[in-house]
Structure formats: C-alpha cells, structure tokens
PASEBA-1860 file (N, C-alpha, C; in nm, 3 decimals):
! residues 262
1> MTEGIVDR> 0.079/-0.124/0.000/-0.004/-0.001/0.010/0.086/0.124/0.000 ~ 0.045/0.223/-0.078/0.136/0.354/-0.082/0.142/0.418/0.032 ~ 0.248/0.476/0.059/0.283/0.550/0.171/0.198/0.671/0.180 ~ 0.142/0.706/0.288/0.035/0.823/0.295/-0.099/0.791/0.296 ~ -0.129/0.645/0.246/-0.266/0.623/0.242/-0.328/0.597/0.362 ~ -0.258/0.533/0.468/-0.311/0.482/0.598/-0.319/0.563/0.718 ~ -0.265/0.691/0.696/-0.244/0.773/0.829/-0.359/0.894/0.810 ~ -0.469/0.868/0.739/-0.560/0.977/0.738/-0.699/0.941/0.800
9> WVELGGVY> -0.694/0.867/0.906/-0.815/0.838/0.974/-0.849/0.967/1.054 ~ -0.978/0.993/1.077/-1.013/1.109/1.159/-1.130/1.081/1.237 ~ -1.102/1.107/1.374/-1.213/1.087/1.482/-1.313/1.208/1.479 ~ -1.437/1.161/1.451/-1.541/1.260/1.449/-1.655/1.211/1.531 ~ -1.644/1.219/1.672/-1.750/1.175/1.757/-1.803/1.036/1.747 ~ -1.700/0.952/1.705/-1.740/0.802/1.719/-1.794/0.749/1.570 ~ -1.797/0.855/1.491/-1.861/0.803/1.347/-1.776/0.699/1.273 ~ -1.820/0.601/1.225/-1.722/0.498/1.146/-1.687/0.565/1.018
17> NVRDLGGV> -1.578/0.515/0.972/-1.534/0.534/0.819/-1.500/0.677/0.802 ~ -1.441/0.751/0.882/-1.426/0.900/0.842/-1.258/0.908/0.827 ~ -1.230/0.958/0.704/-1.106/0.985/0.668/-1.078/1.103/0.579 ~ -0.957/1.168/0.582/-0.931/1.275/0.504/-0.872/1.211/0.357 ~ -0.898/1.283/0.253/-0.861/1.238/0.137/-0.727/1.305/0.092 ~ -0.691/1.404/0.199/-0.563/1.474/0.168/-0.441/1.369/0.214 ~ -0.322/1.425/0.162/-0.201/1.356/0.192/-0.162/1.243/0.084 ~ -0.245/1.245/-0.028/-0.196/1.143/-0.126/-0.132/1.222/-0.234
25> HTGDGRVV> -0.021/1.152/-0.288/0.059/1.217/-0.385/-0.015/1.225/-0.537 ~ 0.027/1.303/-0.601/-0.042/1.304/-0.747/0.086/1.272/-0.850 ~ 0.037/1.253/-0.976/0.141/1.220/-1.085/0.229/1.312/-1.110 ~ 0.197/1.442/-1.085/0.291/1.554/-1.111/0.372/1.601/-0.994 ~ 0.365/1.528/-0.893/0.457/1.538/-0.777/0.397/1.649/-0.666 ~ 0.280/1.680/-0.678/0.195/1.752/-0.582/0.124/1.652/-0.473 ~ 0.055/1.710/-0.403/-0.025/1.636/-0.305/-0.150/1.691/-0.273 ~ -0.237/1.607/-0.241/-0.390/1.641/-0.219/-0.384/1.735/-0.084
33> RRGQLFRA> -0.419/1.835/-0.073/-0.430/1.910/0.071/-0.487/1.842/0.176 ~ -0.434/1.838/0.293/-0.514/1.783/0.415/-0.616/1.879/0.465 ~ -0.710/1.827/0.528/-0.802/1.920/0.588/-0.909/1.961/0.508 ~ -0.929/1.928/0.362/-1.012/2.001/0.279/-1.129/1.911/0.220 ~ -1.116/1.787/0.203/-1.205/1.687/0.148/-1.217/1.578/0.262 ~ -1.324/1.529/0.295/-1.343/1.428/0.396/-1.451/1.322/0.340 ~ -1.440/1.210/0.374/-1.536/1.096/0.349/-1.581/1.043/0.463 ~ -1.699/0.982/0.471/-1.753/0.929/0.588/-1.869/0.849/0.568
41> SSLHRLTD> -1.900/0.766/0.683/-2.036/0.700/0.695/-2.138/0.801/0.723 ~ -2.267/0.755/0.742/-2.361/0.866/0.749/-2.350/0.942/0.879 ~ -2.365/1.064/0.870/-2.341/1.155/0.972/-2.491/1.167/1.070 ~ -2.579/1.093/1.020/-2.702/1.100/1.114/-2.677/1.038/1.258 ~ -2.557/0.955/1.273/-2.529/0.892/1.386/-2.454/0.974/1.473 ~ -2.417/1.098/1.433/-2.322/1.184/1.510/-2.423/1.259/1.623 ~ -2.363/1.240/1.743/-2.452/1.312/1.851/-2.357/1.412/1.930 ~ -2.234/1.425/1.888/-2.143/1.530/1.964/-2.140/1.640/1.887
49> EEAWREFG> -2.230/1.724/1.921/-2.232/1.875/1.856/-2.085/1.939/1.865 ~ -2.030/1.940/1.973/-1.900/2.009/1.986/-1.796/1.945/1.893 ~ -1.788/1.817/1.878/-1.706/1.757/1.775/-1.732/1.791/1.655 ~ -1.856/1.807/1.600/-1.902/1.877/1.477/-1.847/2.024/1.466 ~ -1.871/2.097/1.556/-1.819/2.255/1.546/-1.675/2.248/1.533 ~ -1.593/2.155/1.610/-1.442/2.160/1.580/-1.408/2.108/1.439 ~ -1.482/2.011/1.395/-1.450/1.956/1.269/-1.460/2.087/1.158 ~ -1.578/2.167/1.180/-1.572/2.292/1.090/-1.590/2.279/0.958
57> AATVIDLR> -1.675/2.192/0.911/-1.700/2.158/0.773/-1.790/2.277/0.713 ~ -1.751/2.330/0.597/-1.831/2.436/0.537/-1.933/2.380/0.432 ~ -1.903/2.260/0.384/-2.005/2.189/0.299/-2.026/2.047/0.321 ~ -2.152/2.013/0.329/-2.194/1.884/0.362/-2.258/1.834/0.264 ~ -2.225/1.704/0.203/-2.287/1.652/0.090/-2.340/1.510/0.122 ~ -2.471/1.504/0.119/-2.540/1.381/0.176/-2.586/1.291/0.040 ~ -2.527/1.180/0.029/-2.534/1.103/-0.106/-2.656/0.998/-0.081 ~ -2.716/1.002/0.028/-2.809/0.893/0.056/-2.952/0.909/-0.029
65> YQKEIDAF> -3.024/0.785/-0.038/-3.157/0.811/-0.101/-3.246/0.889/-0.009 ~ -3.355/0.954/-0.063/-3.446/1.026/0.030/-3.494/0.923/0.119 ~ -3.528/0.800/0.098/-3.598/0.726/0.200/-3.506/0.697/0.311 ~ -3.366/0.704/0.293/-3.269/0.687/0.391/-3.266/0.818/0.478 ~ -3.272/0.922/0.417/-3.284/1.048/0.496/-3.403/1.076/0.568 ~ -3.520/1.015/0.522/-3.653/1.017/0.589/-3.622/0.937/0.709 ~ -3.570/0.809/0.688/-3.564/0.721/0.800/-3.472/0.771/0.916 ~ -3.345/0.823/0.861/-3.254/0.857/0.965/-3.201/1.004/0.924
73> PLPEFIEE> -3.278/1.082/0.972/-3.234/1.244/0.935/-3.118/1.288/1.003 ~ -3.048/1.385/0.956/-2.929/1.447/0.997/-2.974/1.511/1.139 ~ -2.883/1.529/1.237/-2.904/1.617/1.373/-2.928/1.752/1.317 ~ -2.991/1.825/1.412/-3.041/1.963/1.371/-2.902/2.045/1.361 ~ -2.803/2.004/1.442/-2.686/2.109/1.429/-2.604/2.094/1.305 ~ -2.641/1.989/1.222/-2.568/1.978/1.100/-2.673/2.055/0.993 ~ -2.632/2.185/0.965/-2.710/2.269/0.861/-2.682/2.266/0.732 ~ -2.781/2.288/0.645/-2.775/2.313/0.508/-2.691/2.197/0.433
81> ATHAPVLP> -2.722/2.091/0.464/-2.668/1.970/0.388/-2.717/1.962/0.242 ~ -2.629/1.949/0.142/-2.688/1.916/0.010/-2.727/1.783/-0.022 ~ -2.844/1.756/-0.064/-2.879/1.619/-0.096/-2.829/1.608/-0.246 ~ -2.757/1.493/-0.263/-2.702/1.467/-0.396/-2.692/1.313/-0.413 ~ -2.809/1.263/-0.443/-2.796/1.113/-0.454/-2.731/1.068/-0.578 ~ -2.640/0.980/-0.558/-2.555/0.925/-0.685/-2.638/0.825/-0.758 ~ -2.723/0.754/-0.697/-2.826/0.671/-0.757/-2.974/0.714/-0.737 ~ -3.049/0.704/-0.820/-3.200/0.729/-0.792/-3.264/0.619/-0.717
89> EGWQRGRE> -3.365/0.647/-0.656/-3.451/0.531/-0.580/-3.497/0.449/-0.686 ~ -3.487/0.309/-0.658/-3.532/0.203/-0.741/-3.447/0.184/-0.855 ~ -3.322/0.221/-0.868/-3.235/0.198/-0.998/-3.209/0.050/-1.017 ~ -3.232/-0.030/-0.916/-3.210/-0.180/-0.944/-3.310/-0.232/-1.050 ~ -3.435/-0.192/-1.041/-3.524/-0.247/-1.140/-3.496/-0.267/-1.279 ~ -3.508/-0.379/-1.335/-3.484/-0.389/-1.479/-3.337/-0.419/-1.498 ~ -3.235/-0.437/-1.395/-3.101/-0.461/-1.407/-3.065/-0.585/-1.355 ~ -3.165/-0.655/-1.312/-3.123/-0.802/-1.231/-3.036/-0.884/-1.318
97> DRRREDDA> -3.044/-0.877/-1.464/-2.977/-0.966/-1.533/-2.815/-0.962/-1.553 ~ -2.782/-0.842/-1.467/-2.630/-0.810/-1.475/-2.577/-0.811/-1.327 ~ -2.665/-0.851/-1.237/-2.620/-0.869/-1.106/-2.531/-0.996/-1.075 ~ -2.421/-0.984/-0.999/-2.330/-1.083/-0.978/-2.289/-1.093/-0.838 ~ -2.388/-1.123/-0.743/-2.340/-1.101/-0.609/-2.271/-1.224/-0.554 ~ -2.266/-1.315/-0.632/-2.179/-1.443/-0.610/-2.024/-1.401/-0.625 ~ -2.011/-1.283/-0.703/-1.867/-1.243/-0.713/-1.855/-1.102/-0.672 ~ -1.800/-1.081/-0.548/-1.803/-0.952/-0.480/-1.743/-0.836/-0.581
105> AEHLAWVY> -1.629/-0.870/-0.633/-1.556/-0.751/-0.713/-1.633/-0.722/-0.831 ~ -1.683/-0.828/-0.901/-1.758/-0.802/-1.011/-1.884/-0.735/-0.992 ~ -1.956/-0.781/-0.895/-2.086/-0.726/-0.863/-2.067/-0.558/-0.821 ~ -1.976/-0.544/-0.739/-1.942/-0.392/-0.699/-1.907/-0.314/-0.816 ~ -1.816/-0.358/-0.911/-1.751/-0.295/-1.017/-1.887/-0.263/-1.098 ~ -1.989/-0.341/-1.110/-2.096/-0.321/-1.204/-2.173/-0.216/-1.140 ~ -2.197/-0.215/-0.999/-2.271/-0.101/-0.937/-2.206/0.025/-0.963 ~ -2.067/0.025/-0.962/-2.008/0.174/-1.000/-2.030/0.215/-1.142
113> EVMLELGQ> -2.030/0.101/-1.224/-2.061/0.154/-1.371/-2.214/0.210/-1.386 ~ -2.292/0.148/-1.298/-2.422/0.209/-1.298/-2.420/0.366/-1.244 ~ -2.354/0.384/-1.135/-2.328/0.516/-1.099/-2.265/0.603/-1.205 ~ -2.173/0.557/-1.282/-2.113/0.639/-1.396/-2.232/0.676/-1.490 ~ -2.328/0.579/-1.509/-2.442/0.612/-1.616/-2.536/0.709/-1.549 ~ -2.572/0.679/-1.418/-2.685/0.747/-1.376/-2.650/0.875/-1.283 ~ -2.522/0.883/-1.251/-2.475/0.981/-1.163/-2.413/1.106/-1.210 ~ -2.432/1.131/-1.347/-2.363/1.247/-1.411/-2.407/1.370/-1.369
121> DTIRRILG> -2.540/1.404/-1.352/-2.594/1.524/-1.297/-2.537/1.541/-1.174 ~ -2.536/1.453/-1.071/-2.495/1.475/-0.936/-2.349/1.496/-0.925 ~ -2.257/1.425/-1.005/-2.126/1.455/-1.013/-2.105/1.602/-1.048 ~ -2.173/1.639/-1.155/-2.162/1.790/-1.192/-2.189/1.876/-1.098 ~ -2.288/1.852/-1.026/-2.338/1.939/-0.924/-2.244/1.943/-0.812 ~ -2.196/1.834/-0.774/-2.101/1.826/-0.667/-1.950/1.904/-0.692 ~ -1.912/1.877/-0.809/-1.790/1.947/-0.861/-1.835/2.110/-0.854 ~ -1.946/2.151/-0.893/-1.972/2.291/-0.895/-1.979/2.347/-0.763
129> QLAAAEST> -2.042/2.261/-0.678/-2.033/2.319/-0.538/-1.904/2.330/-0.465 ~ -1.801/2.215/-0.487/-1.677/2.227/-0.437/-1.599/2.336/-0.496 ~ -1.636/2.375/-0.618/-1.547/2.483/-0.698/-1.603/2.631/-0.643 ~ -1.716/2.633/-0.573/-1.750/2.776/-0.523/-1.670/2.828/-0.417 ~ -1.665/2.942/-0.396/-1.582/3.017/-0.300/-1.625/2.957/-0.167 ~ -1.539/2.958/-0.066/-1.539/2.896/0.070/-1.619/2.781/0.096 ~ -1.593/2.673/-0.003/-1.662/2.535/0.009/-1.600/2.441/0.092 ~ -1.475/2.471/0.129/-1.397/2.362/0.198/-1.372/2.425/0.357
137> PAVFFCMA> -1.345/2.327/0.447/-1.362/2.176/0.438/-1.493/2.136/0.395 ~ -1.500/2.003/0.320/-1.625/1.960/0.275/-1.626/1.799/0.304 ~ -1.737/1.763/0.344/-1.739/1.614/0.388/-1.864/1.565/0.292 ~ -1.832/1.438/0.255/-1.947/1.359/0.183/-1.959/1.228/0.234 ~ -2.072/1.168/0.234/-2.115/1.044/0.308/-2.245/0.991/0.232 ~ -2.235/0.839/0.254/-2.374/0.771/0.232/-2.403/0.698/0.361 ~ -2.461/0.579/0.351/-2.497/0.504/0.468/-2.367/0.446/0.543 ~ -2.288/0.363/0.471/-2.181/0.319/0.516/-2.032/0.370/0.480
145> GKDRTGFV> -2.043/0.471/0.387/-1.917/0.556/0.339/-1.847/0.455/0.266 ~ -1.896/0.368/0.192/-1.824/0.268/0.091/-1.830/0.269/-0.047 ~ -1.967/0.253/-0.097/-1.991/0.242/-0.234/-2.030/0.374/-0.297 ~ -2.122/0.443/-0.259/-2.157/0.555/-0.327/-2.032/0.680/-0.287 ~ -1.998/0.688/-0.156/-1.882/0.757/-0.116/-1.751/0.722/-0.196 ~ -1.744/0.592/-0.215/-1.630/0.532/-0.262/-1.621/0.591/-0.407 ~ -1.725/0.587/-0.482/-1.739/0.613/-0.609/-1.701/0.779/-0.624 ~ -1.765/0.868/-0.545/-1.732/1.005/-0.554/-1.588/1.030/-0.505
153> AAVLLSLL> -1.533/0.959/-0.412/-1.395/0.986/-0.373/-1.310/0.952/-0.503 ~ -1.336/0.838/-0.563/-1.259/0.803/-0.687/-1.254/0.906/-0.787 ~ -1.369/0.976/-0.824/-1.385/1.084/-0.925/-1.303/1.189/-0.873 ~ -1.306/1.227/-0.750/-1.227/1.342/-0.704/-1.071/1.322/-0.700 ~ -1.035/1.224/-0.666/-0.896/1.192/-0.662/-0.846/1.162/-0.805 ~ -0.916/1.109/-0.902/-0.875/1.108/-1.031/-0.866/1.235/-1.092 ~ -0.974/1.329/-1.064/-0.950/1.471/-1.108/-0.813/1.537/-1.060 ~ -0.785/1.498/-0.943/-0.673/1.567/-0.880/-0.526/1.522/-0.911
161> GVSDADIA> -0.540/1.392/-1.002/-0.423/1.337/-1.047/-0.355/1.225/-0.966 ~ -0.457/1.163/-0.876/-0.405/1.067/-0.816/-0.412/0.924/-0.900 ~ -0.315/0.849/-0.879/-0.299/0.730/-0.963/-0.399/0.631/-0.919 ~ -0.453/0.538/-1.015/-0.565/0.429/-0.986/-0.529/0.345/-0.888 ~ -0.390/0.328/-0.860/-0.337/0.217/-0.759/-0.375/0.291/-0.616 ~ -0.351/0.424/-0.606/-0.395/0.501/-0.470/-0.546/0.512/-0.445 ~ -0.608/0.520/-0.566/-0.751/0.518/-0.558/-0.809/0.399/-0.512 ~ -0.760/0.306/-0.560/-0.803/0.149/-0.518/-0.754/0.127/-0.363
169> DDFALSGD> -0.637/0.182/-0.332/-0.589/0.158/-0.180/-0.682/0.241/-0.098 ~ -0.721/0.354/-0.135/-0.811/0.438/-0.039/-0.955/0.369/-0.029 ~ -1.010/0.311/-0.145/-1.132/0.237/-0.142/-1.113/0.123/-0.042 ~ -1.009/0.057/-0.050/-0.992/-0.078/0.029/-0.988/-0.035/0.179 ~ -0.950/0.071/0.218/-0.955/0.103/0.362/-1.093/0.079/0.419 ~ -1.199/0.100/0.363/-1.337/0.103/0.422/-1.378/-0.043/0.483 ~ -1.310/-0.152/0.419/-1.358/-0.275/0.440/-1.371/-0.312/0.593 ~ -1.271/-0.308/0.683/-1.288/-0.330/0.823/-1.389/-0.235/0.889
177> EVVALVEW> -1.378/-0.117/0.836/-1.472/-0.022/0.912/-1.617/-0.048/0.887 ~ -1.649/-0.086/0.751/-1.788/-0.123/0.717/-1.837/-0.254/0.799 ~ -1.764/-0.353/0.805/-1.785/-0.471/0.881/-1.824/-0.431/1.020 ~ -1.720/-0.353/1.080/-1.740/-0.311/1.234/-1.871/-0.233/1.247 ~ -1.903/-0.153/1.163/-2.012/-0.069/1.165/-2.143/-0.145/1.153 ~ -2.148/-0.240/1.067/-2.270/-0.331/1.052/-2.279/-0.408/1.170 ~ -2.176/-0.457/1.227/-2.193/-0.540/1.357/-2.246/-0.442/1.468 ~ -2.193/-0.325/1.479/-2.253/-0.226/1.567/-2.398/-0.200/1.557
185> LRTREDFE> -2.442/-0.204/1.433/-2.578/-0.143/1.389/-2.677/-0.255/1.422 ~ -2.635/-0.377/1.433/-2.730/-0.491/1.431/-2.831/-0.483/1.556 ~ -2.807/-0.410/1.663/-2.902/-0.392/1.774/-2.922/-0.258/1.791 ~ -2.921/-0.173/1.674/-2.935/-0.033/1.705/-3.029/0.041/1.599 ~ -3.022/-0.018/1.478/-3.110/0.048/1.377/-3.193/-0.060/1.300 ~ -3.294/-0.016/1.235/-3.401/-0.107/1.182/-3.317/-0.155/1.054 ~ -3.332/-0.307/1.060/-3.265/-0.370/0.965/-3.326/-0.345/0.814 ~ -3.465/-0.315/0.804/-3.523/-0.291/0.683/-3.465/-0.173/0.608
193> NHPMMNQS> -3.432/-0.081/0.674/-3.369/0.034/0.616/-3.219/0.035/0.575 ~ -3.168/-0.103/0.610/-3.020/-0.118/0.570/-2.991/-0.239/0.489 ~ -3.019/-0.237/0.367/-2.987/-0.348/0.271/-2.845/-0.425/0.296 ~ -2.742/-0.337/0.340/-2.629/-0.400/0.369/-2.641/-0.494/0.484 ~ -2.737/-0.481/0.567/-2.746/-0.594/0.675/-2.741/-0.734/0.639 ~ -2.807/-0.749/0.515/-2.805/-0.885/0.468/-2.704/-0.929/0.359 ~ -2.600/-0.845/0.336/-2.512/-0.871/0.253/-2.414/-0.968/0.294 ~ -2.335/-1.031/0.220/-2.219/-1.118/0.268/-2.106/-1.029/0.308
201> EDLLRAPR> -2.022/-1.083/0.390/-1.898/-1.029/0.435/-1.825/-0.976/0.309 ~ -1.801/-1.050/0.208/-1.731/-1.032/0.093/-1.794/-0.883/0.020 ~ -1.918/-0.881/0.021/-1.980/-0.757/-0.024/-1.962/-0.640/0.077 ~ -1.975/-0.659/0.189/-1.944/-0.553/0.284/-1.825/-0.500/0.285 ~ -1.717/-0.569/0.272/-1.582/-0.539/0.263/-1.550/-0.465/0.115 ~ -1.455/-0.377/0.128/-1.424/-0.290/0.001/-1.321/-0.366/-0.077 ~ -1.339/-0.476/-0.142/-1.232/-0.555/-0.205/-1.157/-0.465/-0.322 ~ -1.021/-0.449/-0.310/-0.942/-0.356/-0.385/-0.983/-0.391/-0.524
209> GAMELFLA> -0.991/-0.526/-0.560/-1.017/-0.569/-0.710/-1.150/-0.511/-0.755 ~ -1.247/-0.470/-0.675/-1.359/-0.414/-0.734/-1.339/-0.273/-0.799 ~ -1.260/-0.184/-0.721/-1.222/-0.054/-0.779/-1.144/-0.068/-0.896 ~ -1.029/-0.150/-0.868/-0.955/-0.187/-0.992/-1.025/-0.228/-1.116 ~ -1.119/-0.317/-1.106/-1.198/-0.364/-1.219/-1.282/-0.250/-1.279 ~ -1.343/-0.162/-1.191/-1.410/-0.045/-1.228/-1.317/0.050/-1.297 ~ -1.219/0.075/-1.256/-1.131/0.185/-1.317/-1.067/0.129/-1.439 ~ -1.049/0.005/-1.456/-0.990/-0.063/-1.582/-1.101/-0.052/-1.697
217> RVTAEYGS> -1.235/-0.070/-1.649/-1.347/-0.041/-1.763/-1.347/0.088/-1.792 ~ -1.362/0.179/-1.701/-1.376/0.321/-1.745/-1.245/0.375/-1.836 ~ -1.133/0.328/-1.810/-1.016/0.343/-1.882/-1.026/0.291/-2.017 ~ -1.075/0.183/-2.036/-1.096/0.109/-2.170/-1.209/0.186/-2.242 ~ -1.297/0.254/-2.181/-1.406/0.319/-2.267/-1.367/0.468/-2.275 ~ -1.318/0.522/-2.174/-1.308/0.670/-2.179/-1.166/0.721/-2.186 ~ -1.078/0.644/-2.141/-0.937/0.681/-2.144/-0.884/0.693/-1.983 ~ -0.985/0.731/-1.907/-0.973/0.737/-1.758/-1.078/0.789/-1.703
225> LHDWVLTL> -1.098/0.782/-1.546/-1.214/0.844/-1.478/-1.201/0.995/-1.505 ~ -1.100/1.038/-1.507/-1.071/1.188/-1.527/-1.133/1.220/-1.660 ~ -1.111/1.155/-1.772/-1.132/1.185/-1.904/-1.304/1.167/-1.890 ~ -1.360/1.069/-1.834/-1.512/1.070/-1.827/-1.567/1.192/-1.779 ~ -1.513/1.257/-1.664/-1.561/1.384/-1.606/-1.549/1.480/-1.717 ~ -1.458/1.487/-1.808/-1.439/1.588/-1.918/-1.559/1.578/-2.019 ~ -1.641/1.461/-2.013/-1.750/1.451/-2.094/-1.885/1.518/-2.035 ~ -1.864/1.576/-1.917/-1.988/1.617/-1.842/-2.024/1.759/-1.872
233> DLPEGTLD> -1.946/1.847/-1.936/-1.964/1.968/-1.997/-1.969/2.067/-1.880 ~ -1.862/2.052/-1.787/-1.871/2.145/-1.670/-1.825/2.274/-1.702 ~ -1.887/2.387/-1.617/-1.847/2.525/-1.654/-1.695/2.550/-1.673 ~ -1.656/2.632/-1.752/-1.514/2.660/-1.771/-1.450/2.694/-1.651 ~ -1.350/2.656/-1.634/-1.270/2.684/-1.500/-1.303/2.607/-1.385 ~ -1.391/2.516/-1.383/-1.427/2.438/-1.265/-1.311/2.362/-1.213 ~ -1.243/2.283/-1.301/-1.153/2.181/-1.263/-1.032/2.257/-1.220 ~ -0.983/2.374/-1.298/-0.870/2.444/-1.253/-0.881/2.510/-1.107
241> TLRARLLA> -1.009/2.561/-1.087/-1.046/2.596/-0.945/-1.014/2.491/-0.852 ~ -1.067/2.382/-0.869/-1.081/2.265/-0.783/-0.909/2.227/-0.746 ~ -0.836/2.222/-0.855/-0.702/2.180/-0.852/-0.616/2.279/-0.768 ~ -0.636/2.417/-0.797/-0.573/2.508/-0.739/-0.602/2.518/-0.579 ~ -0.721/2.494/-0.539/-0.782/2.480/-0.408/-0.728/2.369/-0.328 ~ -0.726/2.238/-0.403/-0.706/2.123/-0.337/-0.573/2.054/-0.357 ~ -0.472/2.117/-0.432/-0.349/2.062/-0.454/-0.232/2.145/-0.406 ~ -0.132/2.087/-0.350/-0.014/2.175/-0.277/0.101/2.100/-0.322
249> DPADDTGT> 0.218/2.176/-0.324/0.348/2.109/-0.311/0.367/2.039/-0.181 ~ 0.434/1.918/-0.181/0.441/1.858/-0.040/0.483/1.935/0.070 ~ 0.585/2.012/0.055/0.641/2.095/0.138/0.552/2.213/0.208 ~ 0.452/2.234/0.127/0.358/2.348/0.165/0.224/2.291/0.234 ~ 0.218/2.154/0.226/0.084/2.104/0.275/0.099/2.095/0.421 ~ 0.045/2.208/0.486/0.069/2.209/0.627/-0.083/2.200/0.705 ~ -0.191/2.215/0.604/-0.322/2.217/0.639/-0.383/2.067/0.711 ~ -0.415/2.070/0.829/-0.464/1.959/0.905/-0.595/2.007/0.957
257> NPLEES> -0.666/1.888/0.987/-0.787/1.916/1.053/-0.768/1.885/1.209 ~ -0.828/1.963/1.313/-0.784/1.946/1.454/-0.816/1.795/1.513 ~ -0.913/1.731/1.436/-0.955/1.608/1.484/-0.882/1.485/1.419 ~ -0.786/1.513/1.334/-0.702/1.408/1.264/-0.618/1.353/1.356 ~ -0.611/1.213/1.365/-0.529/1.138/1.453/-0.378/1.147/1.405 ~ -0.283/1.138/1.490/-0.147/1.140/1.452/-0.096/1.005/1.431
END
C-alpha cells in the first residue's frame, strides 16, 4: 500500500469510516491538501455537537436516497446539507440480469458502472459546489461510506491526478470499518432500512479488486475516470479552480484538521 494512504483516519464523535482524502501524492509531484476533503459513513449517527463544531465543515454532501434521509435524518446542528444522490430510488429494477452477487468484485464494479451512467448530474453538481468560494472543508457520505462515497472519492482523486493504484488503496480502507459498523448496527437501527445488513461479508468489505476492475473498464471506454468527467460539460474553469484549491507542493501542505489522528 502506498505511503500516505493509511494515516488519514479522523475521529469525529465516534462516526465510523471517516478519513481525510488529503496527503496522497499526485502524478505531477504535488499532494492533495489535508483538511479539505473528507469522506464518511452517515452523519445521522453523530450526537456530539461540539465535535461537529470543531470539525468545521463548510460543505456537507449527503449522497443517500431520500428514503434513507427520511428514516435517519441528520441532527439539527448539521445545517444546510446538500442532498446529492448518486443513484436514484429504485435504480435496481430492470437490471437484475447483470447482478453478480456471487462475485463481490464483479458485482461492486457493476454497481459503480451504473453510478457512472446515472450519476452524471450529481457529479456535475458536486464539482460545481466544491468549486464555489469558501466550500471547504467539505465532507460527503452515504450510509456506510463505502460504495456511493467510494465512487465520489474516486472521481475527485482522479481529477486531482491521483493514480488508480492509490484510488484503489483508499477504497479498500473502508472494508474493516464497514464490517465493524454493521456489527455495531445490528441492535441499534432498523434492518429493513439497511440492505447492507443482509449482504455477505465479501460484499460488505471493499475489495480492492472491485475498484481496480471498475477503473480498468472506465479507462478502456473513456481513457480514464478523469477523462469521463471531461464529458460532463462542466462550466469553464471548474477543474482548474478545484486543483488550485485542493493541491499543494508537498512542502507546503501544512493544512490539518484538528480531529485528525497522529
């Protein structure tokens, strides 16, 4: 695993699977700034208002379905969250012929391909919001912080010039956290609202091969995940603004979040 991938865990009031996307090197020798982009499992489980204030997020992006938000609303102290579902409700209908739950990597790679197909407007919206003034620190999350969150993280890291290998490394970090989260949830939240409760451990984990397979397929069709984003007709200057804000020379990357673990 690439150096710099594993030291980005963040403590946020006991919420599972929270980490900083910063600290990863890019192909041109720069580094993703720390303390600017965070990924997490659902923040509806956060009860520590003081921890949230210290975290200091300027942008909150909720990738969950509306039914998940209705069942598990965010605490009142998390204000002005943007609802940006990567997949629409009921997206599975009519796609059963391509499901391969017997092969975790194949199945998850297929799910991310569906996100690529159906999530274009959402990705365009997220990138536009992150390019706006005073948008960071930003945090984005779904229920477990693995699949929808992993897809968005992959898009952002690819745009910033992070290698596919490091993107896959970041994705794989969620595995132990998601398994632990599901075990913790078994006596705490309604099973009916958590399809992941009935998933195999292979699916719950974030097998590196799933992201590798997905990225290989995107590369074969578009050239790279970065090149796919270029097909989305973003407003001029969006990507330049994001790179200027989120990349730094390694010696200049002093930005940290006060809750980041040493």
